[in-house]
Every structure is written in C-alpha cells, then in structure tokens.
C-alpha positions, 0 to 999 in steps of 0.5 A: 500500500502506498504511503504519504509522509506528512511532517510540517512541524519537523517532529517526525510527522505521520505516515498516511496510507493513501487509503484510510479507514473511515470508521463511521459505519462501525457505529451502526450507521443506517443499519446495525452490524454485528461485532463479528462483522465489524471486526471482519471488515477491520481485519480485511482492511489491515490485511489490505495494508490500511494503517490510517483509521479515523473515528469520532465520538459521534459515530455510534455514540462511542460504539465506533471507538470501542470497536476500534479498541477491540481491534487495535489493542494487540497492534503495535502502536507505532504501526498505525495512525489514528484520528478522532474528534472533539466538539461533542460531549456524550451524555447518558440518556434514556433509550427513547430520548437518545440522539440519532434515532433512525440514523444510528442503530443499536447504539448506546443511549446517549445525547451529544452536546456541542462543546468547542471550549477548552474544557470541552476539548479536554473532557472529550479527549479523555473520554475518547482515550478511555473508549479507544484504550489508548494513551495518545491520539495522533490527530484531533479534528474539531468536528462538524463546524459547518452549516449542515450541522449548525443550521445558520451562519450565525450559529456556525460563527458562534461555534467557530468563535468558541473554538478559537477562544478556548478549544484552540488553546487546548489543542495547541497545549496537547500538541506541545505536550505530545499527547497529539501529533497534529490537529485540525477540523473534520467538516463537510464544507471547505469554507470553514477549513479556509476560515480556520486556516487563515486564523490559526496554526492548524495541521490537517483537515478532513474534508468530506464530500467536497473535493470529488469528481462532482465538486472541485470548488475547494481547488480554487483557494482552500487547497492552494493555501493548504499546500502553501502552508504544508497543511495536509488534507484527508478526503472523506466521502470520495463517492459523494455518499455513494453515487460515484461508486454505484453510478447513476442508477435509480435510488442513488444517493448524493450527500445522504439524499436521493441524487438530484437530476444534475448529479445523475446527469453529470455522473452519467457523463463521467461514467461514459468518459471513464468507460472509453478508457476502460476505467471503473467510475469508482476507481477514478473517483477514488484516485482523483483527490490523490492527484492534489499534492496537499492530499495525504489520504482518502477515506471511503466508508464501508460496512462490509468486507465486500465494500472494503474489497472494492475500496482496495481495488480502487486504491490500487487502480492505475488510471491513465493520465489521458483520462484526466485530460479527457475529463477536463476537455469535456468540462467535467473536472476543472483544469489542474491547479497544481 
C-alpha cells in the first residue's frame, strides 16, 4: 500500500496510507452490524495494508471507538495512525430520548452536546482515550463546524468563535505536550477549513464530500493555501455518499439524499468518459483527490468486507493520465491547479 509522509512541524510527522479507514459505519450507521462483522471488515482492511483509521465520538455514540479498541489493542502502536474528534460531549440518556434515532442503530443511549471550549476539548479527549484504550491520539479534528450541522451562519460563527477562544488553546497545549501529533477540523464544507486556516496554526483537515469528481470548488483557494502552508488534507466521502461508486442508477444517493437530476446527469457523463478508457467510475473517483499534492489520504466508508474489497481495488487502480485530460476537455473536472 502506498504511503504519504506528512511532517510540517519537523517532529517526525505521520505516515498516511493513501487509503484510510473511515470508521463511521462501525457505529451502526443506517443499519446495525454485528461485532463479528465489524471486526471482519477491520481485519480485511489491515490485511489490505490500511494503517490510517479515523473515528469520532459521534459515530455510534462511542460504539465506533470501542470497536476500534477491540481491534487495535494487540497492534503495535507505532504501526498505525489514528484520528478522532472533539466538539461533542456524550451524555447518558434514556433509550427513547437518545440522539440519532433512525440514523444510528443499536447504539448506546446517549445525547451529544456541542462543546468547542477548552474544557470541552479536554473532557472529550479523555473520554475518547478511555473508549479507544489508548494513551495518545495522533490527530484531533474539531468536528462538524459547518452549516449542515449548525443550521445558520450565525450559529456556525458562534461555534467557530468558541473554538478559537478556548478549544484552540487546548489543542495547541496537547500538541506541545505530545499527547497529539497534529490537529485540525473534520467538516463537510471547505469554507470553514479556509476560515480556520487563515486564523490559526492548524495541521490537517478532513474534508468530506467536497473535493470529488462532482465538486472541485475547494481547488480554487482552500487547497492552494493548504499546500502553501504544508497543511495536509484527508478526503472523506470520495463517492459523494455513494453515487460515484454505484453510478447513476435509480435510488442513488448524493450527500445522504436521493441524487438530484444534475448529479445523475453529470455522473452519467463521467461514467461514459471513464468507460472509453476502460476505467471503473469508482476507481477514478477514488484516485482523483490523490492527484492534489496537499492530499495525504482518502477515506471511503464501508460496512462490509465486500465494500472494503472494492475500496482496495480502487486504491490500487492505475488510471491513465489521458483520462484526466479527457475529463477536463469535456468540462467535467476543472483544469489542474497544481
């Protein structure tokens, strides 16, 4: 498995496998999976060479972190990179009052409370270390600082301000103390990433669904700024919730909802050009973000071994340069900015 080394701080840095493991599905996202099934997909990922694992307290309200604990406890700590997130504190609740009903299945009865303060960061990290069974985390991301989660620009601005006024100081201290190697934000929009990067000493960003074959706005200003400052970018959601893996079939999903007509039409056009070069659409979708020098890893989701096998094939695929040229000439991707 190909590895990308990142070290903007000169502290030895981190080695990212080009394909990482997005562990939201381990939290029973959209459907419950058994413990055996969860451990089987993790085992196949490890066997396939994956050594970067990303999780969060939100994913199954602690379940994803706990399942990673079970799998990683006998693995040498130096052999993998792990990231988790801050921004929500989990509180026990009754089953009928828990968060995530209809989205997270058979998970602990918990509610999540947004908290980007200094104390909130410290408490969140302490709880994650306990669930993961670790004494240090490689990367902490501030989670879900975007309009999708906070609803209005005013609410988002307040949370961004809360992070910079308190949580940011905690992240700096944790990095200085060696408890974490790096910090950043994990979000569903590039604009908050750029806002934070312009105001603080951030190391890495996890950008989900916003730098793909379907969307390249981040290429205009955010990604060049990240490259200029040696900031790494992890790309989540390279298939835009599924459609770039399944193709434009009936019921295909984009951004967790049924795909609108413009997405179906563009995906069909992408698939036609890929077919001319004998390339699977899913392979091109995975490989595209890795072409940008700021990108250190791509982390597709997957609940089962079959999905993991497909992701591994996509990560190993050789895509001819002529395909990217053809996609540009057809107006389907922006000209390279690097």
